[in-house]
C-alpha positions as CSV (number, residue, x, y, z in Angstrom):
1,M,-11.7,-32.0,33.0
2,I,-10.9,-29.3,30.9
3,P,-13.3,-29.6,27.8
4,A,-12.3,-31.5,24.3
5,M,-12.5,-28.8,21.9
6,L,-10.3,-26.4,24.5
7,T,-7.6,-28.9,24.6
8,R,-7.3,-29.4,20.6
9,Y,-7.2,-25.4,20.5
10,T,-4.6,-25.0,23.1
11,I,-2.7,-27.8,21.2
12,Y,-3.0,-26.0,18.1
13,T,-2.0,-22.6,19.5
14,L,1.0,-24.3,21.5
15,L,2.3,-25.5,17.9
16,F,1.9,-22.5,16.3
17,A,3.7,-20.7,18.6
18,V,6.4,-23.4,18.8
19,F,7.0,-23.2,15.2
20,L,7.0,-19.4,14.7
21,L,9.5,-18.7,18.1
22,C,11.7,-21.7,17.1
23,P,12.4,-21.4,13.3
24,S,14.7,-24.1,11.4
25,A,18.2,-22.6,11.3
26,Q,18.3,-24.3,7.8
27,A,14.7,-23.1,6.6
28,E,14.4,-23.4,3.2
29,E,14.0,-20.3,1.2
30,I,10.9,-20.2,-1.1
31,V,10.6,-17.4,-3.9
32,V,7.2,-16.0,-4.6
33,T,6.0,-13.4,-6.7
34,N,3.3,-11.2,-5.5
35,G,0.9,-8.4,-6.9
36,E,-1.1,-5.2,-5.6
37,W,-4.9,-6.4,-4.8
38,P,-5.4,-4.8,-1.5
39,P,-6.5,-5.2,1.2
40,Y,-5.3,-9.1,0.4
41,T,-2.0,-8.4,-0.9
42,S,0.1,-5.1,-1.0
43,K,3.6,-4.3,-0.9
44,E,2.6,-1.0,0.7
45,F,0.7,-2.8,3.8
46,K,1.8,-4.3,7.0
47,H,2.7,-8.0,6.6
48,G,2.0,-7.4,2.6
49,G,-1.9,-7.5,3.4
50,Y,-3.4,-10.3,5.5
51,A,-3.7,-12.9,2.5
52,T,0.2,-12.6,2.1
53,R,0.6,-13.0,6.1
54,I,-1.5,-16.0,6.2
55,C,0.7,-17.0,3.4
56,T,4.1,-16.5,5.1
57,Q,3.1,-17.6,8.3
58,A,1.8,-21.0,6.5
59,F,5.2,-21.7,4.6
60,A,7.1,-20.7,8.0
61,I,5.2,-23.1,10.1
62,G,6.5,-25.7,7.3
63,G,9.6,-24.8,7.6
64,M,10.2,-22.7,4.8
65,D,11.1,-19.0,4.6
66,V,9.3,-17.0,1.7
67,R,10.8,-14.0,0.0
68,Y,8.1,-12.3,-2.3
69,M,9.1,-10.6,-5.6
70,W,6.3,-8.0,-6.1
71,M,5.3,-7.2,-10.0
72,P,2.2,-6.8,-12.0
73,W,0.0,-9.9,-12.0
74,K,1.0,-11.3,-15.4
75,R,4.6,-11.1,-15.4
76,G,4.6,-12.6,-12.2
77,Y,2.7,-15.3,-13.4
78,E,4.8,-15.7,-16.4
79,S,8.0,-15.7,-14.0
80,A,6.6,-18.3,-11.3
81,R,6.2,-20.5,-15.1
82,S,9.4,-20.0,-16.2
83,G,11.5,-18.9,-13.8
84,P,13.9,-17.4,-12.0
85,A,10.7,-17.4,-9.0
86,M,9.5,-20.6,-7.5
87,G,5.9,-20.1,-7.2
88,T,3.3,-17.5,-7.5
89,F,0.3,-15.9,-5.0
90,T,-2.5,-15.8,-5.1
91,W,-4.6,-17.3,-8.1
92,N,-7.7,-19.2,-9.1
93,K,-7.5,-22.6,-10.7
94,T,-7.9,-23.4,-13.9
95,R,-6.8,-26.1,-16.5
96,E,-4.1,-24.0,-18.2
97,G,-2.6,-23.3,-15.1
98,E,-2.7,-26.8,-13.5
99,K,-0.6,-27.9,-16.7
100,H,2.2,-25.6,-15.3
101,F,1.6,-25.5,-11.6
102,Y,1.2,-27.3,-8.6
103,Y,-1.8,-25.9,-6.6
104,S,-2.1,-25.4,-2.5
105,D,-5.3,-26.0,-0.3
106,P,-7.8,-22.8,-0.7
107,V,-5.9,-19.8,1.0
108,F,-8.9,-17.7,1.0
109,A,-12.0,-17.1,-1.3
110,P,-12.6,-13.2,-2.6
111,Q,-16.3,-12.7,-3.2
112,T,-17.1,-10.8,-6.0
113,V,-20.0,-8.4,-6.2
114,I,-21.4,-6.0,-8.6
115,F,-21.0,-2.4,-7.5
116,H,-23.4,0.1,-9.4
117,T,-24.3,4.0,-8.8
118,R,-26.0,4.6,-5.9
119,G,-29.8,5.6,-6.0
120,S,-30.2,3.5,-9.0
121,S,-32.8,0.8,-9.2
122,F,-30.3,-1.9,-10.0
123,D,-31.1,-5.8,-9.3
124,W,-29.8,-8.7,-11.2
125,W,-29.9,-12.6,-11.5
126,T,-27.8,-13.1,-14.3
127,P,-25.5,-11.1,-16.1
128,D,-27.9,-10.8,-19.2
129,D,-29.9,-8.6,-16.5
130,F,-27.1,-5.9,-17.1
131,G,-25.9,-6.8,-20.3
132,H,-27.5,-3.7,-21.7
133,L,-25.9,-1.3,-19.5
134,R,-22.2,-0.4,-19.9
135,V,-20.0,-2.9,-17.7
136,G,-16.5,-2.4,-16.4
137,A,-14.0,-5.5,-16.4
138,T,-10.6,-5.4,-15.3
139,L,-8.1,-6.9,-17.5
140,G,-7.5,-10.6,-17.0
141,Y,-10.4,-11.4,-14.6
142,L,-12.3,-14.9,-15.0
143,Y,-15.4,-13.2,-15.6
144,E,-14.5,-11.1,-18.5
145,D,-16.0,-14.1,-21.2
146,E,-19.4,-14.3,-19.3
147,L,-19.4,-10.3,-19.2
148,R,-18.7,-10.0,-22.9
149,K,-21.5,-12.6,-23.8
150,A,-24.0,-10.6,-22.3
151,V,-23.7,-7.6,-23.5
152,N,-23.3,-8.8,-27.1
153,R,-26.5,-10.5,-26.5
154,H,-28.4,-7.3,-25.1
155,G,-26.8,-4.3,-26.6
156,G,-24.6,-3.1,-23.9
157,K,-20.9,-2.2,-23.9
158,L,-17.9,-4.2,-22.2
159,E,-15.2,-1.5,-21.1
160,I,-12.2,-3.0,-20.0
161,A,-9.3,-1.2,-17.8
162,P,-6.0,-2.4,-16.2
163,T,-6.8,-1.7,-12.8
164,D,-9.7,-2.0,-10.4
165,E,-9.0,1.1,-9.2
166,I,-9.4,2.9,-12.7
167,N,-12.8,1.2,-13.1
168,F,-14.2,2.6,-9.7
169,Q,-13.0,6.1,-11.0
170,K,-15.2,5.6,-13.9
171,L,-17.8,4.5,-12.3
172,A,-17.9,7.2,-10.2
173,A,-17.3,9.9,-12.9
174,G,-20.6,8.2,-14.8
175,R,-18.9,6.8,-17.4
176,I,-19.8,3.2,-16.7
177,D,-22.8,1.8,-15.0
178,V,-21.8,-1.7,-13.2
179,F,-18.6,-3.2,-12.3
180,P,-17.9,-6.3,-10.8
181,C,-15.1,-6.3,-8.1
182,A,-14.0,-8.6,-4.9
183,K,-16.3,-6.7,-2.5
184,E,-13.7,-6.2,0.1
185,V,-11.3,-4.7,-2.4
186,G,-13.8,-2.9,-3.6
187,L,-14.8,-1.2,-0.3
188,Y,-11.0,-0.5,0.1
189,L,-11.0,1.2,-3.1
190,M,-13.8,3.6,-2.4
191,R,-12.7,5.0,0.9
192,H,-9.2,5.0,0.3
193,K,-8.5,5.7,-3.4
194,L,-11.5,7.6,-4.7
195,P,-11.9,11.8,-4.0
196,P,-13.7,13.0,-0.9
197,G,-17.4,12.4,-1.6
198,S,-17.2,10.1,-5.0
199,A,-18.0,6.8,-2.6
200,D,-21.0,8.4,-1.6
201,T,-22.3,7.9,-5.1
202,I,-21.5,4.2,-5.6
203,N,-23.0,1.2,-3.9
204,Y,-22.9,-2.7,-4.4
205,H,-25.6,-5.3,-4.8
206,P,-25.4,-8.3,-2.3
207,R,-26.1,-11.1,-4.3
208,L,-22.8,-12.4,-5.6
209,L,-21.2,-12.9,-8.9
210,L,-19.2,-15.7,-8.1
211,E,-16.9,-16.8,-5.0
212,A,-13.5,-17.4,-6.3
213,T,-11.0,-19.7,-4.7
214,A,-7.3,-18.1,-4.2
215,Y,-4.6,-20.5,-4.2
216,L,-0.8,-20.5,-3.9
217,L,1.2,-22.0,-6.9
218,I,4.6,-23.7,-7.0
219,S,5.9,-24.3,-10.5
220,K,6.2,-28.2,-11.6
221,R,9.8,-27.3,-12.7
222,I,10.4,-27.2,-9.2
223,H,11.7,-31.0,-8.1
224,N,10.4,-30.8,-4.7
225,G,7.5,-29.0,-5.4
226,P,4.7,-31.7,-4.2
227,D,6.6,-31.6,-0.8
228,I,6.6,-27.7,-1.0
229,I,2.9,-27.8,-1.3
230,K,2.3,-30.7,1.4
231,R,4.4,-28.2,3.9
232,F,2.7,-25.6,3.1
233,N,-0.9,-26.8,3.3
234,E,0.3,-28.5,6.8
235,G,0.9,-25.3,8.1
236,L,-2.3,-23.4,6.5
237,Q,-4.5,-26.0,8.6
238,I,-2.4,-25.0,11.6
239,L,-3.2,-21.7,11.1
240,R,-6.7,-22.7,11.0
241,D,-7.0,-24.7,13.7
242,S,-5.3,-22.4,16.1
243,G,-7.9,-19.4,15.3
244,K,-5.1,-17.0,13.6
245,Y,-6.1,-17.5,10.2
246,D,-9.6,-15.9,11.5
247,E,-7.5,-13.5,13.8
248,Y,-5.7,-12.3,10.6
249,H,-8.8,-11.4,8.7
250,F,-10.5,-9.6,11.9
251,E,-7.2,-7.4,12.1
252,S,-7.4,-6.7,8.1
253,L,-11.1,-5.6,8.3
254,R,-10.2,-3.3,11.3
255,G,-7.9,-1.6,9.2
256,E,-5.0,-2.5,11.2
257,Y,-2.9,-3.7,8.1
258,M,-3.0,-0.4,6.2
259,P,-0.1,1.6,5.3
260,Q,0.7,4.4,8.0
C-alpha cells in the first residue's frame, strides 16, 4: 500500500502539473503592481524573484494570467488603490489598507533583524536598548514610529533613507550604528551591492525585531475582487501542498534567481 502522505503529495504534484501545462485559453488577465525588494521581488531577477514567482504560479493555478507593472512602492500602492492597476504585491496588512483592498492569505513572512557594525558589543531586547544610537530606517516601513519613540526617549537619532541599499551604505561607512532590515534582503545587499570588503564590517543580531506577513492586495474597486482572491488562495495552497513553494525558496537561497 502507498503511504497516505505520499499519495497526497503525488495528487497535489499532478494537480500542479496539470494547471501549469494546460492553461486555459480564456485565462483572465490580472494587472498587479510590483516593486524592487530583492531577493523577494525584482524586475531584474529570474521570474521576478522567488516571491513574485509564487504569486505568478498561484494566479496561474487559479486560471489567471498576471501582468506586473514595476514601479516605486508608494506609486504602485496608489495605482492599485485608485487605478489603473487591479492590485499590488507585496504588502503588510493595515487598517488603512483594509479600507481599500481585499487581502490574500499570507504569501510569505520576511523576518526583520537588526544589522550593526561587526565587532561591536551589540545586544538588545527592546528598541529602547539601542535608542541612544544613530538608527537607520527606510522610508515608509512599519517600524518607523516605534524606532522614533525609542530614540526620542533615549537621546539617539533616527535617520530616514529612501532605500535599504542606501542605509547599508551608511552603515558600512559608519554614518549610522544600527539598521533594521529583512534578513534575506540585508544579506543580498551586503553581498552584491556594497563595495568589496565593506560587508565584512557588518553583522546582524539573531533576535527578530518583527516577523511581518506579506500579502497580495486586490482593490475593492474590482467587482470580482473576492473571487480573484479566492482563486489565488486556492492556487497558493496547492503550491504549498505540492512542495513547489518550498522548492522556489530553496532555489532563491542557492542564488538561482540572481541576474546573470
